[in-house]
C-alpha positions as CSV (number, residue, x, y, z in Angstrom):
1,X,52.6,40.3,162.8
2,X,54.7,42.0,160.1
3,X,57.9,41.6,158.2
4,X,59.3,44.5,156.1
5,X,62.3,44.8,153.9
6,X,64.3,48.0,154.5
7,X,67.0,49.3,152.1
8,X,69.8,49.9,154.7
9,X,71.8,52.9,153.8
10,X,75.6,53.2,154.0
11,X,77.2,54.0,157.4
12,X,74.1,53.0,159.5
13,X,74.3,49.8,161.6
14,X,71.4,47.3,161.6
15,X,70.8,48.4,165.2
16,X,70.5,52.1,164.0
17,X,67.7,51.0,161.5
18,X,65.9,49.1,164.2
19,X,66.1,52.0,166.7
20,X,64.7,54.4,164.0
21,X,61.8,52.0,163.4
22,X,61.1,51.8,167.1
23,X,61.1,55.6,167.4
24,X,58.9,56.2,164.3
25,X,56.4,53.5,165.2
26,X,56.5,54.1,169.0
27,X,56.9,50.4,169.7
28,X,59.6,48.3,171.4
29,X,58.8,45.0,169.6
30,X,61.1,45.5,166.6
31,X,64.0,43.3,165.4
32,X,66.1,42.4,162.4
33,X,66.8,39.0,160.9
34,X,70.6,39.5,160.4
35,X,73.3,42.1,160.8
36,X,74.6,44.1,157.8
37,X,78.0,45.8,158.2
38,X,77.8,49.6,158.4
39,X,79.8,49.8,155.2
40,X,77.2,47.5,153.4
41,X,74.0,48.6,151.8
42,X,71.1,46.3,151.0
43,X,68.0,44.6,152.1
44,X,67.6,44.3,155.9
45,X,64.4,42.4,156.9
46,X,62.8,44.1,159.9
47,X,60.2,42.3,162.1
48,X,57.4,43.9,164.1
49,X,55.2,42.6,166.9
50,X,54.8,38.9,167.1
51,X,57.0,38.4,164.0
52,X,60.0,39.1,166.2
53,X,59.6,35.6,167.7
54,X,60.3,34.1,164.2
55,X,63.2,36.3,163.2
56,X,65.7,33.7,164.4
57,X,64.5,31.3,161.7
58,X,65.7,33.8,159.0
59,X,69.2,34.0,160.5
60,X,70.0,30.5,159.2
61,X,68.7,31.2,155.7
62,X,71.1,31.2,152.7
63,X,72.6,34.6,152.0
64,X,74.6,36.0,149.0
65,X,76.8,39.1,148.7
66,X,77.7,41.1,145.6
67,X,80.9,43.1,145.4
68,X,82.6,45.3,142.7
69,X,86.4,45.2,142.6
70,X,88.9,47.0,140.4
71,X,92.2,45.1,139.8
72,X,95.5,46.8,139.2
73,X,95.0,49.8,141.3
74,X,97.5,50.6,144.1
75,X,96.6,52.6,147.2
76,X,98.3,53.5,150.5
77,X,95.8,51.5,152.6
């Protein structure tokens, strides 16, 4: 049973990260404990083996987000 923290890169989905872990480790028993938006980067906990049974417990855990914003800039979007 294992739980690892992966630094999810920009533009990849959480599912992409899980699929890559499955491919590299040649195992199907891989899951994540919460979805990160493809435009978000940060820690994505990945569960392997029997730990996938407990991943649901982490979904209800407190989470926090950090953002950087610049005020006073006008764009077309």
